[in-house]
N, C-alpha and C positions, 0 to 999 in steps of 0.2 A: 632199566635193562639196556644193555649195549650188545648189538649184534656185530660180529666181525666177519668180514668177507674180503676177498682179494680186490674186487672191483665193484663199485656201486655206480649204476647208471641212473641219473636223475632225469626223468622225462620219458614217458612211454608212448610217445607218438611214433611215427614211422622211423625217424632216424635213431632214436634211442632204442627202439625195439630191434632194429637192424644191428646196432652195435652190440646189444646183449646177445643176439644170435651168433655173431661172428666171434665174440669173446668166449662164449660157452662152448662152441664147437672146437675151440683151441684148448679146451680143458681148464679154462679159468673159472673160478667160483664167482658167480655174478648175482647181484640183487638188482632188479629193475624196479624203480619207484615211479608210479604214476598217480598224480593227485586226484584224478577223476576216475569214474567207473568206465568200464568198456563201452564203446559206442558213443561217447560224449561228443558234443558239438561245440566245445569251447575253444578249440585250438585251430590247427591248420591241416590236420591229417584225416579229417572225416569226409564223408561224401562218397559217392559211388564212382566218380570218374575223374581222371587226370589224363592229359595228353602225354603219351610217351613220344615226345617230339625230338627227332634226331637232327634238326636243322641248326647245327652249330658249325662254326669255322675254327674256333680256338682249339688248338691241339690238346690242351688239358681236358676240356669238356668232351671232346670227341673220344679221347682215350677212356674217359670215365663211362661214356655211353657204351663203347665196345665191351667194356667189362661188365656193365650192368645187365645187358641183355641175357647172357648165359646164366648170370646169378638169379635173375627173375625166374628163368626156366628151372633152375635147380631148386629154388624155393617152392615152386609149384609142384615139382616131383616129390619133394620131401614131405609136403603137407597135403597132397591131393587137392590142391586149390587151382582155380582158374583165375588168373590175375591179369594177364596181358593178352589183349586181342590186337594182333597186328593188322589193323584195318587201314593203316597209312595215315599220313597227315599231308594236307595241301596248304602251301604257303603262297600267298599272292598279295598284290598291292605294290606300291612303289617302294622298292628296297634295293640298294646297290650291292648288297652282300650275297645275292643269290649265287653268283658264279663261284665265289670263294667257298660258300657252304657246299655246293655240289662237288667241288674239287676235293675238299677236306673229307667228305663222306666217302667218296670213291677211293681215296687213299687208305681209308680205314676198313674197306670192304663192306660199307653200308650203302644201300641203294639210294640213288637220287637221279631224277630226270625232269625234263621240262615238257610242259604241254601248253598249247595255246588256250586262251580263255574259252574259245568255242569248243575245243575238244574236251576240256575239263567239264564244261557245262553239260555236254552230251553224256559224259560218264557219270557225273554226280549232279543230277538236275535239281537237287534241293538247295544248291549254292549258286549264287551269281558271282562270277569271277572277275577280278580287276587286274587286267594285264596278264602277262605270262605267269604260269603257275609252276612252282617247284614242288614236285611230288616226291615224297620220301616213303617208299613202300614198306620199309622195315620198321617204321614208326607205328604208332597206334594208340590204344587206350588202356589205362590201368584202372582197376577197381581199388580205390584207396582204402575203403573200410575193410575189404577182404584181405588186402595186403598187410595191414596192421595186425589183424587177427592171425594171419599165417606166420608173420615174423615172430610174434609172441609164442605161438605154438611150437615153432621150430626152436626158439630159444629154450623153452621149457623142456622139450624133448632132448636137448643137448645138455641139460642140467641146470639152467638158470632158474632163479626164483623170481616171479613177477608179483608185485604187490600193488594192486589198484587201491584207490581211495586213500592214498598215503601222500600227504603234502610235505615237501621239504621246506622247512622254515629258514634254515641257515646252513651254510657250508663253511667249514673252518679248515684251514691248512695247518697241520700240526708238524709237518716236516717234509723232507724230500720224498718220502714214501709213506706218508700217513695223512689221511684226511678224516674229518668227522662230518657227518650229515645229521642234523637234528631235524626230526620230523614231528608231526603231531602225534605219532604213535610211539616214538622212542628215538634212540640214537643208533646210528650205524657208523662203525669205523672200518676203514679200508686202506689198502695200499694206494689205490688210484680211484679217481672219480671221473666219470664222463657226464657232462652236463649238456642236455638237449631239451631245453624247456621252452623253446620258441619265444613267444611274446613275453615271457617272464625271465628271459636270460639276463637282462640288465639289472633287474632288481635282485635276483639271487646271487649274481656275481659281483655286485657292488662292493668294492673294497677287497675283493679276492684276487681279481686279475683284470687288466685293462681290455675291455671289449670295444670294438669300433661302434660308432653310433648305429643303433638299430631303430628303425622307424616302424611303428606298429600302427596299422590301419585296419579299419573294418571295410571289407570288400563285399560287393553284392552282385555276383553273377545271378543268372536266372535260368530255369528250365522252361523251354517253350514247346508246347505240344506240336506234334506233327500235323500237317494239314490233312493228309490222308491217313485216317486212323483205322482203316480196315484191317482185318486179321492178316491178310497177305502183306500189306504194307508194314505192319508191325514186325512180322517175322523176318522181313528182308532189310529192315532199317539198319541193323548193325553193319551190314556190308555196304549199303548204299550211302552211308554217311562216314566219310573219313573225319579225322580231326582237322581243324583248320586254324590258321593264323592269318590275319588280314592286316597288313601294314597300311600306313596312311602318310600323307604329306600335309603337315599343319598349315602350310602356306597355300594350299589348294582349297578354294571355297567349296568344292564338292564335299569336303570333310569338315565343314564348318561346325557341325554339331558334335563331332567326335571328342571324347575325352582322352583317348589313347588308342594304341592298337587294340584289336579284338582277338580273343582266343575262343575256341569252342570245340565241342565234340558231342556226339550222340551218347546219351546215358540210357542204357536199357531200362525200360519201364518208367522213365521220367521225361523223356523228350530230348530236345536239343539244348545243350547247355551253352550259353554264350556270356561273355563278360568283358568289361573294361579291365585294364591291367594297372593295378597299383595306384588308383586315383581316389580311394576312399578316404574318409575322414580319419585323422589321427585319433587313436582311441586308447583307453585304459582297458587291458584285457579282462579285468575284473569288474568293469562297469560298462559293458557294451549294451547297446539298445537292441541289437539283432534286427532292427527295422531298416528297410531300404530307404535310401534318399530318393524322393520322388522325381526330381529333375533328372538325375542320372538314370533312373529306371525308365523314364519316358524316352530318353535318348537311346537307350539300349533297345527298347521296343521299336523305335524308328529304324535303327540299324537292321533289325530282323526284317522289318517291312521292306527295306531297300535291298538287302543282300541275301536273305535266306528265304527264297520263295517256297521252300518245302516246310517251313515252320510258321506257326500262327502267332503273330506278335501280341495278340490280345488274350491269349491263353497261356499265362506265364505264372511260375511259382518262384519268387525271389529266394536266393540262398545267401546266408550270412557266413563269412569266414574271416579270419585274420590273416594279414600279410605281415611278416616281419622281415624287413629288408635292410641291407647295408646301402651306403650311398652309391657304391659302384655296382650293386646287385650281384657281386661275387660272394661266395659263401665265406663263412668263418669256420675254419678247421685247423686247430692248433692246440698246443699244450704248453702250459707254464707249470713247472714243478710236477706235482702229482695230479693236476687237474687238466683234463682235455675238454674242449668245448666245440660243439657244432651248432651253428646258428646262421640266420639270414638266408634260409632256403626258399622262402616264399616266392611264388611266381614262376619258378622253373626248377625247383629242386626235387620234386617227388620222383621223377623218372630215375634219378641217380641213387635212390635210397640204399640198395644193397652195396653199391660202391662206397657210399658215405659210411655205411656201417663198417666196412672193411678198413677204411682209412682211420676211423675213430678207434677201432680195435688195434690197429698198428700203433697209433699214438700211445694208447694206454699200456701197451706191452713192449714199448721200445723197439718194435719191429722195423719201423720206417717213419720218416717224416712225411707230413702232408705237402702237397704242392705249394710253392711259395706264393702262388696267386691267392691263397686263402689264409695267409698269415695274419695274426692279430695286429702286427706292427706295420702292415703295408700302408702305402699311400693309395687312396682311391684312384682307380684308373677309369677307362671308358666303359667298363662293363662287358658282359659276355655276348654282345651282339644284338642288343635291343629287342625288338619285337619277335625275333625268330625263336626265342627260347621259352616261350610261355607255356603254361600248363597244358 
């Protein structure tokens, strides 16, 4: 049996679901394929929290943020969901990009201001601050699980078909406007394909189009219980805990046990999430252990002990997820023939999800090209601003 559709989207995580929504609302016939069942934990779009961190200076990313914010609100309104809590994000530690970020955000109409470490600690006593603090009040926290559910609901409401438990085995280019996707359940032919399969991008597109090197790692943030677990504390925690990003200087012995910058946020019902960025072991996404590396976990607990006085370092629940990143940490958003690809979002992509969906829909419908920053053929650059862009 062969199904025929205008566009097939392969990969039903956040980005693929956003692309399906954007395509369907334009009147395109769409089938969205996802190899796993809803709510799975095998990829990078699960979990209850991501930072909606606005601390960028690159104009491409700032423009994408400015577009994403109203799109998130539109998705909430369309689905009756609560996805984005603008509790702000605080960025601190040694970083020379603070002033450039503040200027870029002000130019885009997004809030940014500086506080002393003492003033920040008085406002957010659960965090110990390291030097001056860049506070971005328009930033906040996204519910990742709920976002994927909402995106798929919106796509279905607009006319898309979503098929879970359907693994794509092979993609074949048959012409300028014809592709074939062979799945475990049958074959789909389409004018265009959008591929958003995260850690499986390289294997699915091998021999189809040249994708930049994608590094897949198993990361292990953890949720730490609040020290004050009273009912009053629990009800106030969502506003008392902004998201946070903490930079470091590798040459400074104070940070001698650090693996990388730290990101974190409060996750309702689970505690304070904190994690190292992009330092996990390289992994095969089909053969992950899902187990924390004990030395990294111990260092993360030490960080909480040193810098998060409002969290309990000994009461933690490790989390396992994959990162799929390019060498420069910029995304892949491009098209060759009838195949568009979105990849390399890990570490800082989730906040941009609805904008990425719009770009992928543009590519698949010839509406516009993606920013050259994300081209398949680019030369790796310095990346989008280091620590400031994390989850």
